[in-house]
Every structure is written in structure tokens, then in C-alpha cells.
OpenMM code with the backbone's topology and positions (N, CA, C; nanometers):
from openmm import Vec3, app, unit

residues = "UNK UNK UNK UNK UNK UNK UNK UNK UNK UNK UNK UNK UNK UNK UNK UNK UNK UNK UNK UNK UNK UNK UNK UNK UNK UNK UNK UNK UNK UNK UNK UNK UNK UNK UNK UNK UNK UNK UNK UNK UNK UNK UNK UNK UNK UNK UNK UNK UNK UNK UNK UNK UNK UNK UNK UNK UNK UNK UNK UNK UNK UNK UNK UNK UNK UNK UNK UNK UNK UNK UNK UNK UNK UNK UNK UNK UNK UNK UNK UNK UNK UNK UNK UNK UNK UNK UNK UNK UNK UNK UNK UNK UNK UNK UNK UNK UNK UNK UNK UNK UNK UNK UNK UNK UNK UNK UNK UNK UNK UNK UNK UNK UNK UNK UNK UNK UNK UNK UNK UNK UNK UNK UNK UNK UNK UNK UNK UNK UNK UNK UNK UNK UNK UNK UNK UNK UNK UNK UNK UNK UNK UNK UNK UNK UNK UNK UNK UNK UNK".split()
positions = [
    Vec3(0.0728, -0.0943, 0.0118),
    Vec3(-0.0004, 0.0192, 0.0151),
    Vec3(0.0709, 0.0930, -0.0105),
    Vec3(0.0728, 0.1973, -0.1001),
    Vec3(0.1550, 0.3475, -0.0999),
    Vec3(0.0857, 0.4445, 0.0152),
    Vec3(0.1738, 0.5151, 0.1078),
    Vec3(0.1274, 0.6428, 0.1666),
    Vec3(0.0669, 0.7349, 0.1191),
    Vec3(-0.0395, 0.8229, 0.1648),
    Vec3(-0.0796, 0.9432, 0.0780),
    Vec3(-0.0928, 1.0230, 0.1986),
    Vec3(-0.0019, 1.1301, 0.1881),
    Vec3(-0.0141, 1.2590, 0.2523),
    Vec3(-0.0946, 1.3731, 0.2303),
    Vec3(-0.1433, 1.4203, 0.3190),
    Vec3(-0.2393, 1.5350, 0.3071),
    Vec3(-0.2178, 1.6514, 0.3916),
    Vec3(-0.2512, 1.8012, 0.3704),
    Vec3(-0.2085, 1.8922, 0.4423),
    Vec3(-0.3090, 1.9242, 0.5397),
    Vec3(-0.3598, 1.9218, 0.6878),
    Vec3(-0.4741, 1.9920, 0.7076),
    Vec3(-0.4147, 2.0736, 0.8026),
    Vec3(-0.5031, 2.1658, 0.8350),
    Vec3(-0.4580, 2.2695, 0.9691),
    Vec3(-0.4949, 2.1877, 1.0841),
    Vec3(-0.4207, 2.2812, 1.1858),
    Vec3(-0.4720, 2.2412, 1.3238),
    Vec3(-0.6077, 2.2237, 1.3377),
    Vec3(-0.6631, 2.3193, 1.3093),
    Vec3(-0.8222, 2.3122, 1.3316),
    Vec3(-0.8700, 2.2024, 1.2597),
    Vec3(-0.8423, 2.1538, 1.1368),
    Vec3(-0.8526, 2.0407, 1.0578),
    Vec3(-0.8484, 1.9137, 1.1368),
    Vec3(-0.7205, 1.9169, 1.1974),
    Vec3(-0.6932, 1.8042, 1.2695),
    Vec3(-0.7853, 1.7554, 1.3873),
    Vec3(-0.8144, 1.8472, 1.4437),
    Vec3(-0.9030, 1.8468, 1.5792),
    Vec3(-1.0228, 1.8018, 1.5136),
    Vec3(-1.0701, 1.8483, 1.4104),
    Vec3(-1.1892, 1.7984, 1.3474),
    Vec3(-1.1760, 1.6437, 1.2789),
    Vec3(-1.0842, 1.5943, 1.2492),
    Vec3(-1.0413, 1.4766, 1.2158),
    Vec3(-1.0435, 1.4121, 1.3100),
    Vec3(-0.9599, 1.4411, 1.3959),
    Vec3(-0.9862, 1.3381, 1.5768),
    Vec3(-1.1262, 1.3193, 1.6305),
    Vec3(-1.2209, 1.4235, 1.6300),
    Vec3(-1.3520, 1.4047, 1.6203),
    Vec3(-1.4481, 1.3339, 1.5326),
    Vec3(-1.4212, 1.3212, 1.4100),
    Vec3(-1.4774, 1.2325, 1.2929),
    Vec3(-1.4553, 1.1100, 1.3394),
    Vec3(-1.2980, 1.0728, 1.3376),
    Vec3(-1.2180, 0.9395, 1.3529),
    Vec3(-1.2784, 0.8878, 1.4989),
    Vec3(-1.2587, 0.9751, 1.6002),
    Vec3(-1.3185, 0.8977, 1.7236),
    Vec3(-1.4823, 0.8649, 1.6959),
    Vec3(-1.5421, 0.9327, 1.6746),
    Vec3(-1.7087, 0.9163, 1.6623),
    Vec3(-1.7380, 0.8026, 1.5859),
    Vec3(-1.6586, 0.8143, 1.4765),
    Vec3(-1.6877, 0.6515, 1.3749),
    Vec3(-1.6424, 0.5614, 1.4541),
    Vec3(-1.5120, 0.5872, 1.5377),
    Vec3(-1.4598, 0.4609, 1.5814),
    Vec3(-1.5221, 0.4179, 1.7142),
    Vec3(-1.5923, 0.5316, 1.7548),
    Vec3(-1.7028, 0.4645, 1.8865),
    Vec3(-1.8261, 0.3870, 1.8222),
    Vec3(-1.8842, 0.4490, 1.6989),
    Vec3(-2.0129, 0.3627, 1.6397),
    Vec3(-1.9264, 0.2161, 1.5908),
    Vec3(-1.8204, 0.2340, 1.5360),
    Vec3(-1.8234, 0.0685, 1.4683),
    Vec3(-1.7589, -0.0053, 1.5881),
    Vec3(-1.7238, -0.0076, 1.7322),
    Vec3(-1.6521, -0.0642, 1.8125),
    Vec3(-1.7249, -0.0934, 1.9497),
    Vec3(-1.8472, 0.0262, 1.9480),
    Vec3(-1.9058, 0.0297, 2.0944),
    Vec3(-1.9897, -0.1467, 2.1247),
    Vec3(-2.0170, -0.1626, 2.0328),
    Vec3(-2.1027, -0.3140, 2.0560),
    Vec3(-2.0361, -0.4503, 2.0112),
    Vec3(-1.9034, -0.4318, 1.9895),
    Vec3(-1.8112, -0.5378, 1.9317),
    Vec3(-1.7778, -0.6070, 2.0767),
    Vec3(-1.8104, -0.7398, 2.1015),
    Vec3(-1.7747, -0.8457, 2.2040),
    Vec3(-1.6327, -0.9024, 2.1630),
    Vec3(-1.5741, -0.9037, 2.0926),
    Vec3(-1.4079, -0.9542, 2.0663),
    Vec3(-1.3591, -0.8747, 1.9505),
    Vec3(-1.2700, -0.8825, 1.9462),
    Vec3(-1.1369, -0.8145, 1.8698),
    Vec3(-1.1603, -0.8761, 1.7346),
    Vec3(-1.2154, -0.8686, 1.6182),
    Vec3(-1.1699, -0.9689, 1.5404),
    Vec3(-1.0456, -0.8580, 1.4141),
    Vec3(-1.0377, -0.9129, 1.2884),
    Vec3(-0.9446, -0.8516, 1.1879),
    Vec3(-0.9901, -0.6939, 1.2076),
    Vec3(-1.1208, -0.6880, 1.1591),
    Vec3(-1.1819, -0.5469, 1.1478),
    Vec3(-1.1472, -0.4470, 1.2399),
    Vec3(-1.1810, -0.5349, 1.3597),
    Vec3(-1.1952, -0.4301, 1.4924),
    Vec3(-1.0445, -0.3954, 1.5393),
    Vec3(-0.9515, -0.5037, 1.4999),
    Vec3(-0.7818, -0.4552, 1.5116),
    Vec3(-0.7624, -0.3482, 1.4467),
    Vec3(-0.7950, -0.3606, 1.3164),
    Vec3(-0.7701, -0.2707, 1.2053),
    Vec3(-0.8424, -0.1239, 1.2410),
    Vec3(-0.9481, -0.0966, 1.2578),
    Vec3(-0.9782, 0.0496, 1.3727),
    Vec3(-0.9466, 0.0693, 1.4721),
    Vec3(-0.9132, -0.0306, 1.5612),
    Vec3(-0.8405, 0.0396, 1.6731),
    Vec3(-0.6856, 0.0530, 1.6286),
    Vec3(-0.6162, 0.0063, 1.5419),
    Vec3(-0.5122, 0.0584, 1.5085),
    Vec3(-0.5080, 0.2111, 1.4107),
    Vec3(-0.5841, 0.2015, 1.3311),
    Vec3(-0.6299, 0.3487, 1.2554),
    Vec3(-0.6437, 0.4242, 1.3854),
    Vec3(-0.7477, 0.4265, 1.4590),
    Vec3(-0.8089, 0.5101, 1.5608),
    Vec3(-0.6505, 0.5421, 1.6315),
    Vec3(-0.5561, 0.4947, 1.6598),
    Vec3(-0.4387, 0.5138, 1.7524),
    Vec3(-0.3491, 0.5578, 1.6789),
    Vec3(-0.3351, 0.5801, 1.5702),
    Vec3(-0.2516, 0.6255, 1.4590),
    Vec3(-0.3161, 0.8007, 1.4241),
    Vec3(-0.4366, 0.7986, 1.4424),
    Vec3(-0.4887, 0.9284, 1.4474),
    Vec3(-0.4428, 1.0195, 1.6273),
    Vec3(-0.4724, 0.9096, 1.6935),
    Vec3(-0.4728, 0.9843, 1.8264),
    Vec3(-0.2947, 1.0198, 1.8370),
    Vec3(-0.2222, 0.9543, 1.8027),
    Vec3(-0.0362, 0.9150, 1.7943),
    Vec3(-0.0137, 1.0846, 1.6798),
    Vec3(-0.0992, 1.1477, 1.5756),
    Vec3(-0.0940, 1.2297, 1.5118),
    Vec3(-0.1359, 1.3367, 1.5346),
    Vec3(-0.2315, 1.3421, 1.6223),
    Vec3(-0.2924, 1.4374, 1.6642),
    Vec3(-0.2197, 1.4722, 1.7817),
    Vec3(-0.1587, 1.4146, 1.8829),
    Vec3(-0.0913, 1.4493, 1.9812),
    Vec3(0.0655, 1.4699, 1.9367),
    Vec3(0.1120, 1.4464, 1.8298),
    Vec3(0.2394, 1.5149, 1.7924),
    Vec3(0.2263, 1.6403, 1.7175),
    Vec3(0.1008, 1.6771, 1.6643),
    Vec3(0.0990, 1.8004, 1.5635),
    Vec3(0.0231, 1.9008, 1.6488),
    Vec3(0.0127, 1.9208, 1.7704),
    Vec3(-0.0180, 2.0621, 1.8481),
    Vec3(-0.1668, 2.0333, 1.8811),
    Vec3(-0.2262, 1.9087, 1.8574),
    Vec3(-0.3540, 1.9007, 1.9006),
    Vec3(-0.4024, 1.7936, 2.0136),
    Vec3(-0.2801, 1.7974, 2.1243),
    Vec3(-0.3043, 1.6962, 2.2271),
    Vec3(-0.3942, 1.7487, 2.3197),
    Vec3(-0.4716, 1.8431, 2.2989),
    Vec3(-0.5573, 1.8287, 2.4065),
    Vec3(-0.6710, 1.7422, 2.3993),
    Vec3(-0.6470, 1.6544, 2.5237),
    Vec3(-0.7491, 1.5842, 2.5670),
    Vec3(-0.6806, 1.4359, 2.5473),
    Vec3(-0.5863, 1.4223, 2.4967),
    Vec3(-0.5107, 1.3170, 2.4532),
    Vec3(-0.3968, 1.2580, 2.5352),
    Vec3(-0.3714, 1.1545, 2.6008),
    Vec3(-0.3004, 1.1292, 2.6917),
    Vec3(-0.2170, 0.9827, 2.6334),
    Vec3(-0.0851, 0.9816, 2.7075),
    Vec3(-0.0309, 0.8664, 2.6417),
    Vec3(-0.0127, 0.7911, 2.7613),
    Vec3(-0.0111, 0.6757, 2.7904),
    Vec3(0.0053, 0.5597, 2.8546),
    Vec3(0.1254, 0.4893, 2.8646),
    Vec3(0.2269, 0.4862, 2.9425),
    Vec3(0.3655, 0.4339, 2.9211),
    Vec3(0.3410, 0.2689, 2.9172),
    Vec3(0.2498, 0.2620, 3.0000),
    Vec3(0.2518, 0.0985, 3.0540),
    Vec3(0.1876, 0.0215, 2.9560),
    Vec3(0.0617, 0.0973, 2.8792),
    Vec3(-0.0239, 0.0374, 2.7818),
    Vec3(0.0796, 0.0413, 2.6286),
    Vec3(0.1416, 0.1958, 2.6292),
    Vec3(0.2203, 0.2070, 2.5001),
    Vec3(0.1012, 0.2661, 2.3860),
    Vec3(0.0428, 0.3134, 2.4343),
    Vec3(-0.0701, 0.3800, 2.3538),
    Vec3(-0.1160, 0.5579, 2.3964),
    Vec3(-0.1949, 0.5923, 2.2877),
    Vec3(-0.2587, 0.7274, 2.2833),
    Vec3(-0.3985, 0.6554, 2.3685),
    Vec3(-0.4549, 0.7476, 2.4182),
    Vec3(-0.5844, 0.7391, 2.4760),
    Vec3(-0.6393, 0.8856, 2.4933),
    Vec3(-0.7931, 0.8959, 2.4597),
    Vec3(-0.8680, 1.0298, 2.5034),
    Vec3(-0.9078, 1.0312, 2.6398),
    Vec3(-0.9009, 1.1180, 2.6823),
    Vec3(-0.9241, 1.1568, 2.8206),
    Vec3(-1.0705, 1.1452, 2.8780),
    Vec3(-1.0848, 1.1327, 2.9900),
    Vec3(-1.2494, 1.1082, 3.0384),
    Vec3(-1.3127, 1.2255, 2.9793),
    Vec3(-1.2572, 1.3578, 2.9825),
    Vec3(-1.3132, 1.5007, 2.9539),
    Vec3(-1.3723, 1.5041, 2.7966),
    Vec3(-1.2427, 1.4666, 2.7520),
    Vec3(-1.2625, 1.4431, 2.6175),
    Vec3(-1.3616, 1.3420, 2.5663),
    Vec3(-1.3654, 1.2133, 2.6067),
    Vec3(-1.4950, 1.1369, 2.5697),
    Vec3(-1.6175, 1.1962, 2.5858),
    Vec3(-1.6392, 1.2567, 2.7180),
    Vec3(-1.7693, 1.3409, 2.7676),
    Vec3(-1.7945, 1.4453, 2.6407),
    Vec3(-1.6822, 1.4911, 2.6003),
    Vec3(-1.7026, 1.6122, 2.4981),
    Vec3(-1.7777, 1.5436, 2.3678),
    Vec3(-1.6998, 1.4158, 2.3481),
    Vec3(-1.7896, 1.3681, 2.1924),
    Vec3(-1.9173, 1.3078, 2.2579),
    Vec3(-1.9155, 1.2553, 2.3642),
    Vec3(-2.0426, 1.2408, 2.3804),
    Vec3(-2.1611, 1.3215, 2.3594),
    Vec3(-2.1240, 1.4579, 2.3439),
    Vec3(-2.2486, 1.5406, 2.3309),
    Vec3(-2.3204, 1.5108, 2.2007),
    Vec3(-2.2401, 1.4475, 2.0922),
    Vec3(-2.2558, 1.4139, 1.9912),
    Vec3(-2.3297, 1.2872, 1.9745),
    Vec3(-2.3039, 1.1519, 2.0566),
    Vec3(-2.3753, 1.0487, 2.0609),
    Vec3(-2.5049, 1.0037, 2.1063),
    Vec3(-2.5023, 1.1020, 2.2146),
    Vec3(-2.6428, 1.0696, 2.3009),
    Vec3(-2.7837, 1.1726, 2.2251),
    Vec3(-2.7516, 1.2471, 2.1299),
    Vec3(-2.8628, 1.2898, 2.0825),
    Vec3(-2.8880, 1.1820, 1.9299),
    Vec3(-2.7913, 1.1376, 1.8910),
    Vec3(-2.8192, 1.0552, 1.7711),
    Vec3(-2.8688, 0.9251, 1.8499),
    Vec3(-2.8115, 0.8983, 1.9224),
    Vec3(-2.8816, 0.7384, 1.9866),
    Vec3(-3.0477, 0.7705, 2.0350),
    Vec3(-3.0643, 0.8785, 2.0858),
    Vec3(-3.2275, 0.9174, 2.0980),
    Vec3(-3.3139, 0.9115, 1.9837),
    Vec3(-3.2348, 0.9998, 1.8813),
    Vec3(-3.3061, 1.0257, 1.7572),
    Vec3(-3.3449, 0.8960, 1.6692),
    Vec3(-3.2235, 0.8401, 1.6823),
    Vec3(-3.2068, 0.6669, 1.6182),
    Vec3(-3.3232, 0.5906, 1.6803),
    Vec3(-3.3483, 0.5851, 1.8280),
    Vec3(-3.3994, 0.5147, 1.8697),
    Vec3(-3.5628, 0.5286, 1.8477),
    Vec3(-3.6029, 0.6699, 1.8494),
    Vec3(-3.7607, 0.6814, 1.7885),
    Vec3(-3.7572, 0.6701, 1.6557),
    Vec3(-3.6632, 0.6518, 1.5429),
    Vec3(-3.7053, 0.6531, 1.4425),
    Vec3(-3.7181, 0.5043, 1.4320),
    Vec3(-3.6341, 0.4015, 1.4733),
    Vec3(-3.6225, 0.2982, 1.4589),
    Vec3(-3.7482, 0.2238, 1.5311),
    Vec3(-3.7860, 0.2633, 1.6369),
    Vec3(-3.9347, 0.2414, 1.6882),
    Vec3(-4.0679, 0.2758, 1.6006),
    Vec3(-4.0258, 0.3912, 1.5359),
    Vec3(-4.1587, 0.4411, 1.4809),
    Vec3(-4.1320, 0.3309, 1.3442),
    Vec3(-4.0420, 0.3627, 1.2912),
    Vec3(-4.0302, 0.2570, 1.1721),
    Vec3(-4.0939, 0.0920, 1.1645),
    Vec3(-4.0559, 0.0366, 1.3029),
    Vec3(-4.0755, -0.1022, 1.3411),
    Vec3(-4.2186, -0.1077, 1.3826),
    Vec3(-4.2766, 0.0130, 1.4347),
    Vec3(-4.4412, -0.0298, 1.4574),
    Vec3(-4.4932, 0.0111, 1.3304),
    Vec3(-4.4983, 0.1046, 1.2724),
    Vec3(-4.5064, 0.1231, 1.1641),
    Vec3(-4.5417, 0.0155, 1.0602),
    Vec3(-4.4335, -0.0702, 1.0274),
    Vec3(-4.4374, -0.1863, 0.9393),
    Vec3(-4.5328, -0.2971, 0.9870),
    Vec3(-4.4871, -0.3058, 1.1246),
    Vec3(-4.5948, -0.4200, 1.1528),
    Vec3(-4.7418, -0.4137, 1.1633),
    Vec3(-4.8022, -0.2666, 1.1730),
    Vec3(-4.9203, -0.2514, 1.1793),
    Vec3(-4.9744, -0.2438, 1.0232),
    Vec3(-4.8824, -0.1631, 0.9239),
    Vec3(-4.9156, -0.1616, 0.8377),
    Vec3(-4.9369, -0.3386, 0.7223),
    Vec3(-4.8110, -0.4203, 0.7561),
    Vec3(-4.8710, -0.5633, 0.7346),
    Vec3(-4.9608, -0.6473, 0.8039),
    Vec3(-4.9774, -0.5986, 0.9205),
    Vec3(-5.1327, -0.6396, 0.9699),
    Vec3(-5.2593, -0.6079, 0.9218),
    Vec3(-5.2355, -0.4831, 0.8690),
    Vec3(-5.3447, -0.4265, 0.8305),
    Vec3(-5.3813, -0.4631, 0.6254),
    Vec3(-5.2867, -0.4873, 0.5853),
    Vec3(-5.2891, -0.4894, 0.4675),
    Vec3(-5.2614, -0.6388, 0.4321),
    Vec3(-5.1884, -0.6996, 0.4940),
    Vec3(-5.1328, -0.8417, 0.4542),
    Vec3(-4.9878, -0.8497, 0.4179),
    Vec3(-4.9393, -0.9775, 0.4453),
    Vec3(-4.7870, -0.9455, 0.3403),
    Vec3(-4.7938, -0.9349, 0.1968),
    Vec3(-4.8843, -1.0286, 0.1427),
    Vec3(-4.9280, -1.0523, 0.0016),
    Vec3(-4.9536, -0.9440, -0.0446),
    Vec3(-5.0503, -0.8468, -0.0031),
    Vec3(-5.0849, -0.7147, -0.0457),
    Vec3(-4.9781, -0.6264, -0.0141),
    Vec3(-4.8872, -0.6103, 0.0725),
    Vec3(-4.7735, -0.5707, 0.0656),
    Vec3(-4.6907, -0.5397, -0.0406),
    Vec3(-4.6694, -0.6916, -0.0437),
    Vec3(-4.5404, -0.7096, -0.1571),
    Vec3(-4.5868, -0.7394, -0.2768),
    Vec3(-4.7159, -0.6945, -0.3076),
    Vec3(-4.7941, -0.6734, -0.4461),
    Vec3(-4.7856, -0.5326, -0.4995),
    Vec3(-4.8132, -0.4385, -0.3842),
    Vec3(-4.8230, -0.2752, -0.3858),
    Vec3(-4.6720, -0.2132, -0.4932),
    Vec3(-4.7612, -0.1224, -0.5667),
    Vec3(-4.5981, -0.0850, -0.6270),
    Vec3(-4.5655, 0.0213, -0.5267),
    Vec3(-4.4639, 0.0688, -0.5569),
    Vec3(-4.3467, 0.1771, -0.4633),
    Vec3(-4.4461, 0.2993, -0.4136),
    Vec3(-4.4993, 0.3664, -0.4999),
    Vec3(-4.5778, 0.5072, -0.4597),
    Vec3(-4.6822, 0.4719, -0.3809),
    Vec3(-4.7402, 0.3689, -0.3890),
    Vec3(-4.8771, 0.3272, -0.2935),
    Vec3(-4.8467, 0.2980, -0.1925),
    Vec3(-4.7480, 0.1840, -0.1647),
    Vec3(-4.6649, 0.1083, -0.0241),
    Vec3(-4.6480, 0.2659, 0.0259),
    Vec3(-4.5278, 0.3813, 0.0181),
    Vec3(-4.4991, 0.4938, 0.0575),
    Vec3(-4.6148, 0.5899, 0.0823),
    Vec3(-4.6964, 0.5800, 0.0160),
    Vec3(-4.7682, 0.6841, 0.0763),
    Vec3(-4.8749, 0.6298, 0.1953),
    Vec3(-4.9194, 0.4785, 0.1652),
    Vec3(-5.0204, 0.3898, 0.2917),
    Vec3(-4.8966, 0.4147, 0.3978),
    Vec3(-4.7664, 0.3709, 0.4306),
    Vec3(-4.6870, 0.3773, 0.4832),
    Vec3(-4.6595, 0.5041, 0.5793),
    Vec3(-4.6644, 0.6111, 0.4955),
    Vec3(-4.6645, 0.7416, 0.5675),
    Vec3(-4.7926, 0.7950, 0.6354),
    Vec3(-4.9170, 0.7704, 0.6070),
    Vec3(-5.0271, 0.7612, 0.6480),
    Vec3(-4.9929, 0.6666, 0.7904),
    Vec3(-4.9884, 0.5512, 0.7674),
    Vec3(-4.9737, 0.4736, 0.8805),
    Vec3(-4.8771, 0.5256, 1.0056),
    Vec3(-4.7560, 0.5867, 0.9673),
    Vec3(-4.6739, 0.6292, 1.0385),
    Vec3(-4.6996, 0.7638, 1.1109),
    Vec3(-4.8275, 0.8397, 1.0842),
    Vec3(-4.8448, 0.9232, 1.1025),
    Vec3(-4.8700, 0.9269, 1.2635),
    Vec3(-4.9545, 0.8189, 1.2878),
    Vec3(-5.0081, 0.8251, 1.4414),
    Vec3(-4.8924, 0.7924, 1.5443),
    Vec3(-4.7779, 0.7640, 1.5099),
    Vec3(-4.6691, 0.7262, 1.6120),
    Vec3(-4.5720, 0.8830, 1.6044),
    Vec3(-4.5844, 0.9550, 1.4561),
    Vec3(-4.5165, 1.0746, 1.4818),
    Vec3(-4.5805, 1.1818, 1.5556),
    Vec3(-4.7061, 1.1296, 1.5683),
    Vec3(-4.7856, 1.2194, 1.6573),
    Vec3(-4.7797, 1.1965, 1.8221),
    Vec3(-4.7590, 1.0599, 1.8511),
    Vec3(-4.7739, 1.0145, 1.9665),
    Vec3(-4.6439, 1.0247, 2.0472),
    Vec3(-4.5186, 0.9812, 1.9669),
    Vec3(-4.4332, 0.9499, 2.0346),
    Vec3(-4.3652, 1.1104, 2.1028),
    Vec3(-4.3585, 1.2409, 2.0382),
    Vec3(-4.3332, 1.3345, 2.0905),
    Vec3(-4.4090, 1.4091, 2.1861),
    Vec3(-4.5482, 1.3762, 2.2045),
    Vec3(-4.6600, 1.4058, 2.3196),
    Vec3(-4.6048, 1.3276, 2.3984),
    Vec3(-4.6051, 1.1930, 2.4294),
    Vec3(-4.6020, 1.0714, 2.5320),
    Vec3(-4.4770, 0.9862, 2.5319),
    Vec3(-4.3844, 0.9786, 2.4580),
    Vec3(-4.2717, 0.9052, 2.4675),
    Vec3(-4.3634, 0.7427, 2.4765),
    Vec3(-4.2987, 0.6632, 2.5840),
    Vec3(-4.2992, 0.5623, 2.5603),
    Vec3(-4.4220, 0.5046, 2.6607),
    Vec3(-4.4671, 0.6611, 2.7289),
    Vec3(-4.6039, 0.5961, 2.8846),
    Vec3(-4.7048, 0.5551, 2.7832),
    Vec3(-4.7683, 0.5374, 2.6993),
    Vec3(-4.8513, 0.5001, 2.6150),
    Vec3(-4.8245, 0.3268, 2.5887),
    Vec3(-4.7178, 0.3034, 2.5543),
    Vec3(-4.7021, 0.1728, 2.5086),
    Vec3(-4.7052, 0.0483, 2.6293),
    Vec3(-4.7252, -0.0497, 2.5748),
    Vec3(-4.7800, -0.1855, 2.6484),
    Vec3(-4.7408, -0.3082, 2.5954),
    Vec3(-4.7043, -0.4014, 2.6610),
    Vec3(-4.6426, -0.4859, 2.5723),
    Vec3(-4.7918, -0.6078, 2.6378),
    Vec3(-4.8649, -0.6561, 2.4938),
    Vec3(-5.0172, -0.7148, 2.5479),
    Vec3(-5.0225, -0.8758, 2.5087),
    Vec3(-5.0182, -0.9703, 2.5807),
    Vec3(-4.9856, -1.0656, 2.5940),
    Vec3(-5.1275, -1.1434, 2.5506),
] * unit.nanometer
topology = app.Topology()
chain = topology.addChain("A")
for resn in residues:
    res = topology.addResidue(resn, chain)
    for name in ("N", "CA", "C"):
        topology.addAtom(name, app.Element.getBySymbol(name[0]), res)
């Protein structure tokens, strides 16, 4: 593999660090064991941390001699959490609405009818079905949701 050189300002390096840290969190947060991809992701993140530390963007990065690696400080991780928490919340509500909408849609129309629908009709009917959740969740959150057996 050939190395590529790019020139970035100190401000852009800090932005790159933020982007890579957030991407690494998304890629690795739920990984239960390190596989080849996980090790590759970790190595790249370590490389960006070392690069940032060596080039004047060391704020929030520490070197651990025992572990022989760079790490984000707790404060820097918390700074990045401000992006993760709203993303998680929005993803939760969107996924919940999508799943319930699709469940209700299939119950109402049947799998065969849904499969036979043209895209325009399916989209129109799905949007209509989603409307009840897009009105309910902002007002009441999960307060009205119950598991019925």
C-alpha cells in the first residue's frame, strides 16, 4: 500500500480527530471480541491519536507508558458524547416508529398485498400509518406503550 500525504490545519486535525473518534465509537461500541476488522479500526484510531498528539492537537489525549498507547481523556470522551447521546435518542425513536409502522401496516394489509403494491402506493400508505406514531411519541414518549399478551 502506498502512503498518501495530506495537509491539514491544526483546526482540521482536531475535526479529523473528532470524526474518527465518533466513527470508531460507532464501529466498536458493541463489538464483543476483537476480530481483524476491530484490530484494524483500533490501529487506525491509535494512529490518528498519535498524529494529533504529535502535531499540536494534544488537548484531551494522553499517552499511557504501560499500555504504550494514546488514549482520550475522560473529559474529551464526554465532549464527544454530546454528539452520541442525541444520535442515539433520535435513532431509537426513528427505529421504534419504523418497526411499529411496518408491523401495523402488514397486519392491516397482509404480506401478500404489501408485496404486490407498487412503491408509490406503499410509500403513501406507510406514511399514513406512521402518522399516528409521529404524533404520539413527541407528546407521550413510551408512556402509552404496553406489551399485550
